[in-house]
C-alpha positions, 0 to 999 in steps of 0.5 A: 477793549474798555468795560462799558456794562452798566450793571450794578456790583456784583452781589458778593455771596452767591447765596443773597437774596435766596429763600431757606430752602434755597440755602439747603440746597446750597449748603448740600451742594457744597457738601458734595464730593463727586468723583473724578469726571463729573460735576454738580450744577443747581439749576432751576431750584434742583442739583444735577450732576453730569459726567464730563463731555466725550471726545468731539465735546471736548474738541469742539470746546478746545477749538472755540477756546483756541478762537475766541482767546485769539480773537480777545489777546491785549483786551480786557476780556478772556475766555475761561472754564472749569469755573462755577458761575452764581446767581441767585441761588443757581450754580452753574458751571458753562462749558466756555465763557468770556468774562472781564480779565480783573474778576476781583470784584466779581469773586464770591465772598468764599472764593467758590466762583464768579457772580454772573454779572462778570459773564458777557457770554456763556457758550455751552456744547449739548451731549447725548441724551434727552435730559442732557439736551434738556439742561442745555437747551431748556433750562441753561436757555431760562437761567441765563436769560434771568441772570441777563447774560447778554450772550447764549451759544448753545453748539448741538451737534445734535439737533438736525445735522447739527446746530448753532444757536446764537441768543441775544437780548435776554429778558430776564421776567420772562427767562428768554431772549428777544434775538434768537439765531439759529444756523446748520453746521458748515454756516458761518454765524459771526457774535454780534454783540459785546466784547466777542462783537464780530467773532466768527463760529465756523466749520473749523471749530465745530466740524461739518455737519454730522449725517444720518442724525 
């Protein structure tokens, strides 16, 4: 599948065009030494530290990575995780994302990660707790829209009995999305655009609806 995105070349440094305060935040983030099992992100001007997810969280990511990786096999795009993504002072570690296979031109000068221009789809699997839920449902929803990432998928077993929301058509100036498609666990939802167009998120990936939530 050929590369079709027409955006300008990525900014070589994640700290370009940011304020002095953002630079201080960036330097503090780089200096952090976290115990194993934790990650730090810069989200909407604040450093947020969170633990890696519980088993059900990792199982969904594993199933999705296997299925989506197979769907993309042989093309110009691939799935990745455990990678820093940077955009105008933000630093995120998505649960899973789709990027071009040849990422060389998107790697930041310091080698710490990729610029958001490399990302075609991003997935977050929501963890328990209001702070974690707000991060994926609200803050990252705005951040990924600001970065013009084409598709954001939220897999959320803490929303009713479990939901999958596919967000498309980001509006960076409004930090929101035009296309919003939300379905319950057990209902198949298909990615409508980009390199993962036609890929279906099914019960085999999310598991069944969570009773009693």
